[in-house]
C-alpha positions in Angstrom: -135.0 87.9 4.6 -137.2 85.3 6.8 -140.5 83.9 6.0 -143.7 85.6 8.2 -145.7 82.9 9.6 -148.7 81.2 7.6 -152.1 82.6 7.7 -154.3 80.8 5.9 -154.0 77.1 5.9 -157.6 76.1 4.9 -156.6 75.8 1.0 -153.1 74.8 1.4 -152.9 70.9 0.5 -150.7 68.9 3.3 -148.7 67.3 0.0 -145.1 65.4 0.7 -143.0 65.1 -2.0 -141.4 61.5 -1.4 -138.1 61.0 -3.1 -137.4 58.0 -4.8 -134.0 58.7 -3.8 -131.6 61.1 -2.6 -127.9 61.5 -1.8 -125.7 62.9 1.1 -122.3 63.1 0.9 -120.1 63.8 4.0 -119.8 62.7 7.5 -123.4 62.1 8.9 -125.2 59.8 12.0 -126.3 57.1 9.9 -128.8 56.0 12.0 -131.2 59.1 11.3 -131.5 58.3 7.8 -133.1 55.4 5.5 -129.5 54.3 4.0 -130.0 51.7 1.7 -125.8 52.1 0.4 -122.9 53.7 1.8 -119.2 53.9 1.4 -117.4 55.8 4.0 -118.8 59.3 3.5 -120.8 58.7 0.9 -124.5 57.6 1.4 -127.3 56.3 -0.4 -131.1 56.9 0.8 -134.1 55.0 -0.2 -133.1 53.5 -3.1 -131.0 50.7 -4.5 -127.7 51.8 -6.2 -126.8 50.0 -9.7 -123.1 48.8 -9.9 -120.3 48.6 -12.8 -118.7 45.2 -13.5 -116.1 46.0 -11.5 -117.8 47.4 -8.7 -115.9 50.9 -8.8 -119.0 52.9 -9.9 -122.3 53.4 -8.4 -124.9 55.1 -10.2 -128.4 56.5 -8.7 -130.9 58.4 -9.9 -133.8 59.3 -12.6 -132.9 57.7 -16.0 -135.0 57.4 -19.5 -132.5 56.4 -22.7 -134.7 56.6 -25.4 -131.6 54.7 -27.6 -131.2 51.9 -25.0 -130.6 49.5 -28.1 -128.1 51.3 -29.7 -126.3 51.5 -26.5 -126.7 47.7 -25.8 -125.3 47.1 -28.9 -122.4 49.3 -28.2 -121.8 47.3 -25.4 -122.0 43.8 -27.1 -124.4 42.9 -24.7 -127.2 39.8 -24.9 -128.6 40.7 -21.6 -131.3 43.3 -21.3 -129.7 45.8 -18.8 -132.1 48.6 -17.1 -131.2 52.0 -18.1 -129.1 52.3 -14.9 -127.0 49.5 -15.4 -126.3 50.7 -19.1 -125.1 53.9 -18.0 -123.0 52.1 -14.8 -121.3 49.9 -17.4 -120.8 52.5 -20.2 -119.2 55.0 -17.3 -116.7 51.9 -16.6 -115.6 51.2 -20.5 -115.5 55.2 -21.4 -115.9 57.6 -18.2 -117.1 60.7 -18.6 -117.4 60.5 -22.5 -120.1 58.1 -22.2 -122.6 60.9 -21.6 -122.1 61.9 -25.4 -123.9 58.8 -26.0 -127.1 59.1 -24.0 -129.9 60.3 -25.5 -133.1 60.6 -23.5 -133.8 62.3 -20.0 -131.6 61.9 -17.0 -130.5 63.3 -13.4 -127.8 60.9 -12.1 -125.1 60.3 -9.8 -121.9 58.6 -10.1 -119.9 57.4 -7.3 -116.0 56.6 -7.8 -115.3 54.1 -4.8 -111.5 54.6 -6.0 -111.5 58.1 -5.9 -114.1 58.7 -3.6 -115.3 61.4 -5.8 -119.1 62.3 -6.7 -120.1 63.2 -10.1 -123.6 65.0 -10.7 -125.1 64.8 -14.3 -128.2 66.6 -15.9 -128.9 65.9 -19.5 -128.1 68.1 -22.1 -131.7 69.9 -22.6 -132.9 69.6 -19.0 -135.6 67.0 -19.1 -135.0 66.0 -15.7 -133.9 68.3 -12.5 -131.4 67.6 -9.9 -130.9 70.0 -6.7 -128.2 70.4 -4.1 -127.5 72.5 -1.2 -124.2 72.2 1.0 -124.1 73.2 4.6 -123.0 72.0 8.5 -120.3 70.4 6.2 -122.5 67.6 3.8 -124.2 68.2 0.6 -127.4 66.9 0.2 -128.7 66.1 -3.4 -132.1 65.2 -4.8 -134.1 65.2 -7.6 -136.7 67.3 -6.1 -135.7 70.5 -4.6 -138.8 69.9 -1.6 -136.5 67.1 -0.7 -134.1 69.2 0.7 -136.5 71.4 2.5 -135.5 69.9 5.9 -131.6 70.8 4.8 -131.3 74.3 3.9 -132.4 77.8 5.6 -136.0 79.8 5.4 -134.0 82.5 3.5 -135.4 83.4 0.0 -133.0 84.3 -2.7 -133.9 87.9 -3.8 -132.3 88.2 -7.4 -134.2 84.7 -8.0 -137.4 86.7 -6.7 -136.6 89.5 -9.3 -136.4 87.1 -11.9 -139.6 85.3 -11.3 -141.2 88.6 -11.2 -139.9 89.1 -14.7 -140.2 85.5 -16.3 -142.9 83.9 -14.4 -140.0 81.4 -13.4 -136.9 81.3 -12.0 -133.9 81.2 -14.6 -130.5 79.5 -14.2 -128.9 77.4 -11.3 -130.4 79.7 -8.7 -133.7 78.8 -6.9 -136.2 80.9 -4.3 -134.2 79.7 -1.7 -130.7 80.6 -0.7 -127.6 78.3 -0.8 -129.7 75.5 -2.7 -128.4 75.2 -6.4 -130.2 73.6 -9.5 -127.8 72.0 -12.0 -127.5 73.2 -15.1 -128.6 70.9 -18.2 -125.9 69.5 -19.9 -123.4 69.9 -16.9 -121.3 67.7 -14.9 -120.4 68.6 -11.2 -117.4 66.6 -9.4 -117.3 66.8 -5.7 -115.7 65.1 -2.8 -115.8 65.4 0.9 -112.7 66.7 2.3 -110.5 65.0 5.0 -110.7 68.5 7.0 -114.7 67.8 6.9 -116.8 70.0 4.5 -117.2 69.5 0.4 -114.7 70.5 -1.8 -116.3 71.4 -5.1 -113.4 70.1 -7.6 -114.8 71.2 -11.0 -117.9 72.3 -12.6 -118.2 71.9 -17.1 -120.5 71.8 -20.0 -120.6 68.2 -21.3 -123.0 69.7 -24.0 -124.6 73.0 -24.9 -127.3 74.1 -27.3 -125.0 76.4 -30.0 -125.3 77.5 -33.3 -124.0 75.3 -35.7 -125.1 76.3 -39.3 -124.7 73.6 -42.1 -125.9 73.4 -45.3 -126.8 76.9 -45.9 -126.6 76.4 -49.5 -129.5 73.9 -49.3 -133.1 74.4 -50.1 -136.3 74.5 -47.6 -137.3 71.4 -48.8 -133.9 69.6 -48.2 -133.9 71.1 -45.0 -137.5 70.0 -44.0 -136.5 66.4 -45.4 -133.5 66.0 -43.1 -135.6 67.1 -40.3 -138.4 64.8 -40.9 -136.0 62.2 -41.1 -135.0 62.9 -37.4 -138.3 63.4 -36.2 -139.7 60.1 -37.3 -136.8 58.2 -35.5 -137.1 60.2 -32.6 -140.7 59.9 -32.1 -140.8 56.5 -32.9 -138.2 55.9 -29.9 -140.9 58.0 -27.5 -143.4 55.7 -28.1 -144.0 53.3 -25.3 -143.9 49.2 -26.3 -147.1 47.2 -26.6 -149.4 49.9 -24.9 -151.4 53.3 -25.6 -149.8 56.5 -25.9 -151.2 60.0 -25.4 -150.6 63.2 -26.5 -151.5 66.5 -25.6 -153.4 68.0 -28.7 -153.7 72.1 -28.7 -154.4 72.4 -32.4 -151.5 73.9 -32.7 -148.5 73.2 -35.4 -146.2 71.6 -32.6 -148.7 69.4 -30.8 -150.3 68.3 -34.1 -147.3 67.4 -35.6 -146.2 64.8 -32.7 -149.7 63.5 -33.0 -149.7 62.7 -36.3 -146.5 61.2 -36.1 -147.6 59.0 -33.3 -150.8 57.9 -35.4 -148.2 57.2 -38.1 -146.0 54.9 -36.3 -148.2 53.1 -33.0 -149.9 49.8 -33.4 -152.1 50.8 -30.2 -154.4 53.1 -29.6 -153.3 57.1 -29.6 -155.6 59.1 -27.2 -155.5 63.0 -27.7 -156.1 65.4 -24.8 -157.5 69.1 -25.3 -158.9 71.9 -23.2 -161.0 74.9 -23.6 -162.4 77.3 -20.8 -166.1 77.6 -21.4 -168.4 78.6 -24.4 -167.9 82.3 -23.4 -164.2 82.3 -24.0 -162.2 81.7 -27.4 -161.1 78.2 -28.0 -159.1 75.9 -30.3 -161.3 72.9 -30.4 -161.8 73.2 -34.3 -158.3 72.9 -34.8 -157.7 70.0 -32.6 -160.7 68.1 -33.2 -159.4 68.3 -36.9 -156.4 66.8 -36.6 -158.0 64.0 -34.2 -160.2 63.0 -36.8 -157.4 63.4 -39.7 -155.4 60.9 -37.0 -158.2 59.0 -35.6 -157.0 59.4 -32.1 -159.3 58.8 -29.3 -159.9 62.5 -28.3 -160.7 63.5 -25.3 -161.9 67.1 -24.4 -161.7 68.6 -20.9 -163.5 72.0 -19.9 -161.9 74.1 -17.5 -163.8 76.6 -14.8 -162.5 79.8 -13.1 -163.1 77.6 -10.0 -161.1 74.9 -11.3 -158.2 77.0 -12.0 -158.3 78.4 -8.4 -159.2 75.7 -6.5 -156.6 73.4 -7.9 -153.8 76.0 -7.6 -152.1 75.7 -3.8 -152.3 72.0 -5.0 -150.4 72.6 -8.5 -147.8 75.0 -6.3 -147.1 71.8 -4.1 -145.9 69.8 -7.0 -143.8 72.2 -8.4 -140.1 72.8 -6.9 -139.9 76.6 -7.5 -143.3 78.3 -8.8 -144.1 78.8 -12.2 -146.4 81.4 -12.6 -147.8 80.0 -16.3 -151.2 79.6 -16.2 -151.4 77.0 -18.2 -149.7 74.8 -15.2 -153.1 74.1 -13.5 -154.4 72.9 -16.8 -151.6 70.7 -17.5 -152.4 69.3 -14.0 -155.4 68.7 -14.3 -155.2 67.2 -18.1 -153.1 64.5 -16.4 -155.8 63.5 -14.2 -158.3 62.3 -17.0 -155.2 61.0 -19.3 -153.9 58.8 -16.8 -157.2 56.6 -17.2 -156.2 55.6 -20.7 -152.1 56.1 -21.0 -148.8 55.7 -19.0 -146.9 57.8 -21.2 -147.8 61.2 -22.6 -146.1 63.0 -25.7 -146.1 66.9 -26.3 -145.3 69.4 -28.8 -143.4 71.4 -26.1 -140.3 72.5 -28.0 -141.4 73.7 -31.2 -141.1 77.5 -30.3 -137.8 77.4 -29.0 -136.3 75.4 -31.5 -137.8 76.4 -34.5 -138.4 80.0 -34.4 -141.9 80.9 -32.6 -143.6 84.0 -33.2 -142.7 85.3 -29.7 -139.2 85.8 -30.9 -140.7 88.7 -33.5 -140.6 91.7 -31.4 -137.3 91.1 -30.6 -136.1 90.8 -33.8 -138.2 93.9 -34.9 -136.7 95.9 -32.0 -133.3 94.7 -33.4 -134.1 95.9 -36.8 -135.5 99.0 -36.5 -133.9 100.3 -33.0 -130.6 98.7 -33.9 -128.7 102.0 -33.5 -129.4 102.0 -29.7 -129.1 98.4 -29.4 -126.3 98.7 -26.4 -125.5 95.8 -24.4 -127.8 96.9 -21.4 -131.0 97.8 -24.0 -130.6 94.2 -25.2 -131.1 92.6 -21.7 -133.6 95.3 -20.9 -135.3 94.1 -24.1 -135.4 90.8 -23.7 -136.7 91.0 -20.0 -139.4 93.1 -21.1 -140.5 90.8 -23.9 -141.5 88.3 -21.3 -144.5 90.9 -20.6 -144.8 90.2 -17.0 -143.5 92.7 -13.8 -140.0 93.7 -15.3 -141.3 97.3 -16.0 -142.4 97.6 -12.6 -140.0 96.3 -10.2 -138.9 99.8 -8.8 -142.9 100.4 -7.7 -143.7 96.4 -7.0 -140.7 95.5 -4.7 -140.2 97.0 -1.3 -137.5 99.7 -1.4 -135.0 97.7 0.7 -135.6 94.9 -1.2 -134.9 96.7 -4.6 -132.1 98.2 -3.5 -130.2 94.6 -2.6 -131.0 93.5 -6.5 -131.1 96.7 -8.8 -127.4 96.4 -9.7 -127.4 92.5 -10.0 -127.0 91.3 -13.4 -129.5 88.7 -15.3 -127.7 85.6 -16.6 -129.4 86.0 -20.1 -126.6 88.4 -20.8 -123.6 86.4 -21.9 -125.6 84.3 -24.2 -127.2 87.6 -26.0 -123.8 89.2 -26.2 -122.7 86.0 -28.7 -121.4 86.5 -31.7 -124.2 84.5 -33.4 -127.1 85.2 -35.5 -129.6 87.3 -33.6 -132.4 84.4 -34.0 -130.3 81.8 -32.9 -129.0 83.7 -29.8 -132.9 84.0 -28.6 -133.5 80.6 -29.5 -130.5 79.2 -27.3 -131.4 81.2 -24.3 -135.1 80.0 -24.8 -134.2 76.5 -25.0 -131.7 76.5 -22.2 -133.6 78.6 -19.7 -137.4 78.9 -20.6 -137.2 75.3 -21.7 -135.2 73.9 -19.2 -136.5 75.8 -15.9 -140.0 76.6 -17.3 -141.6 74.0 -19.8 -139.8 70.9 -19.1 -139.6 71.5 -15.2 -143.6 72.2 -15.8 -144.1 68.9 -17.8 -142.3 66.8 -15.7 -143.6 67.7 -12.2 -147.4 68.2 -13.6 -146.8 64.1 -15.4 -145.2 62.6 -12.4 -148.0 64.3 -10.1 -150.5 62.0 -11.8 -148.3 59.1 -12.2 -147.5 59.3 -15.5 -144.2 60.0 -18.0 -144.4 62.8 -19.9 -141.6 63.0 -22.9 -141.2 65.8 -25.4 -139.9 64.9 -28.7 -139.0 68.3 -30.2 -137.0 68.6 -27.2 -134.9 65.8 -28.1 -131.2 66.7 -28.1 -130.9 65.8 -31.8 -133.7 67.7 -32.9 -132.3 70.5 -30.8 -128.6 70.3 -32.7 -130.5 70.0 -36.2 -132.3 72.9 -35.2 -129.2 74.8 -34.5 -127.8 74.0 -37.7 -130.7 74.9 -39.8 -130.4 78.3 -41.4 -132.0 81.1 -39.8 -134.1 82.0 -42.7 -136.0 78.7 -42.7 -137.0 78.9 -39.0 -138.3 82.5 -38.8 -138.2 85.1 -41.6 -140.7 88.1 -40.8 -144.3 87.1 -40.5 -143.6 83.3 -41.5 -142.4 81.0 -38.4 -141.3 77.9 -38.0 -141.0 77.4 -42.0 -138.9 74.5 -42.0 -141.2 72.3 -39.6 -144.2 72.8 -41.3 -142.0 71.5 -44.5 -140.9 68.4 -42.4 -144.7 67.6 -41.8 -146.3 68.9 -45.0 -147.9 65.4 -45.8 -149.4 63.9 -42.7 -151.2 67.3 -41.5 -154.4 69.2 -42.9 -153.6 71.9 -44.7 -155.8 74.3 -42.3 -153.0 73.3 -39.6 -150.1 74.0 -41.9 -151.6 77.3 -43.0 -152.9 78.9 -39.7 -151.0 81.6 -37.9 -149.8 80.7 -34.3 -152.2 81.7 -31.8 -151.3 79.8 -28.8 -153.3 79.2 -25.9 -154.6 82.0 -23.9 -156.0 81.0 -20.7 -158.7 84.0 -19.8 -156.9 84.7 -16.4 -157.3 88.9 -17.0 -161.4 88.2 -17.7 -161.4 85.8 -14.2 -159.8 88.3 -12.2 -162.0 91.0 -13.1 -165.4 88.7 -13.1 -164.5 85.7 -10.7 -161.6 86.3 -8.5 -161.3 89.2 -7.4 -162.5 89.2 -3.7 -160.6 85.6 -3.4 -157.4 87.5 -5.0 -157.7 90.5 -2.6 -158.5 88.3 0.6 -155.0 86.1 -0.8 -152.8 89.1 -1.9 -153.6 92.0 0.2 -153.7 90.6 3.7 -151.1 92.2 6.1 -149.8 88.2 6.7 -149.2 87.3 3.2 -146.4 85.5 2.7 -145.1 88.1 0.1 -145.7 91.0 2.3 -142.2 91.6 3.3 -141.2 91.6 0.0 -143.9 93.1 -2.1 -146.0 96.6 -2.3 -149.5 95.8 -1.5 -150.7 99.2 -2.6 -149.6 98.5 -6.3 -151.2 95.1 -6.2 -154.5 96.7 -4.8 -154.0 99.1 -7.7 -153.6 96.2 -10.2 -156.6 94.3 -8.7 -159.1 97.5 -9.1 -158.0 98.2 -12.5 -160.7 99.2 -14.9 -158.9 100.8 -18.0 -158.5 99.7 -21.4 -157.7 96.1 -22.3 -154.9 96.8 -23.5 -153.4 97.4 -19.8 -153.5 93.9 -19.1 -152.6 92.9 -15.5 -153.9 89.6 -15.3 -151.1 87.6 -15.9 -149.1 89.7 -13.7 -151.5 89.0 -10.8 -151.4 85.3 -11.7 -148.0 84.9 -11.2 -148.4 87.1 -7.6 -151.0 84.5 -6.7 -148.9 81.5 -8.0 -146.2 82.8 -5.5 -148.2 83.3 -2.6 -149.6 79.8 -2.9 -146.0 78.1 -3.5 -144.4 80.1 -0.7 -147.3 79.0 2.0 -147.2 75.4 0.8 -143.6 75.6 1.4 -144.3 77.1 5.0 -146.5 74.3 5.9 -144.7 71.1 4.4 -141.4 72.3 6.0 
């Protein structure tokens, strides 16, 4: 389906995402590109390449290695190589096996001059992104989807649209555009330009995956907590910048509080912490974030975000995203970055605690499994998992236009393969959350919103080694009944106030339902119900009108659903304007 013409340009920012690099594989007219390096049918645009010692291998990409000191020792090098140079020289020595040595964040391309083959690689957890599209006998590769806009069609992937409506993000290798793919975390894609013209995709394989690997099940919670603490100490030390301040996004919950405490413990330069609230009429976590900031002696900054801030900055925020993300916290992440850049270049966060250590959002699925086990067929597992996002999955037959729903209703959800594995059920849920929600929602949001503010975001709890240890810890030490993240609490028991350890998880709730009712309703109607809206060819605007006019009890909340629709509409408008 083609997008209709743009109807509302007034609020849409004119922002072009300028890529640091991109690659074209295939036969092209090089005079049309800003080519910095070429070898026959391989072209590197806008950046200088790094070569291995023997010049056989060319490395391009975004790379930050947290264990660079160990890798330099492995190479027996006295030189201070850049991270790209380290990868180039490691690839020359060990080939693809060197990927198992890399810790950190990377999306990279390795070109083999001898075999005339290209390797695309994305780090195991998905901190960085890499996209590609294959058309007109060439493949274009870039770290940002917006870079590929001139090279792909205007057709939406309707299955990806369905998945966005269910999850508030686009999971897996699909993107919202047809024929544009995102490489999965932990994968290598090998390709070459064929002699007949066109691209030959040779192989796509995993070099790393998060998988259950329970170890030391006979050991106590205290023992596992000690092992985790030793690893967290090492990882946080590696993630701290050298000879400069560091910032931490601090909500007051366990995850961000433990990263704050460890950063303050090990960093010899100022630690700045950043918290948000939504005005005196709305609940907030400032009591707890302030307690942690005082306990850790950080320089604490508090930002109030108003409903006008949220609405007015949403188009700008969507312009910095590759695929749309319907998470209301995306705008606060962007606004926090604006104030953080005044004091820090590197920002740490507590993202990863819930997916890795059994956050409370897994509880409804576990209870359903426990009390409805007889009915837990394969279909019900997938349905229950999709419904657990509490977005639009139950409304798809009414929300999607009939011709759109007919095209997607029989398409499988990609979560199925992971839900059916013969592993502990909690670990299955955690694997899916790490692989999809982590890579395609949380880490993408963090990376894009920090880069938008010229910051470098780092997520220690999503470090590959932390994920591996999380999958080794017995499930009962992660989530057991109402007790969540027991092993993480045990690990940081002595560096946090007791109030933080003992408090239940509440989550940072953006009051979107309240604001749609009291502030945004007229604006949302103008945006979503206009007959020229970008969503109009796909969605039933009569149902959206019912949601906007709803005045029933508070339990039937449509705020999060409306927010993901508003986010989608603005994202589509941005894409049309910037095309």
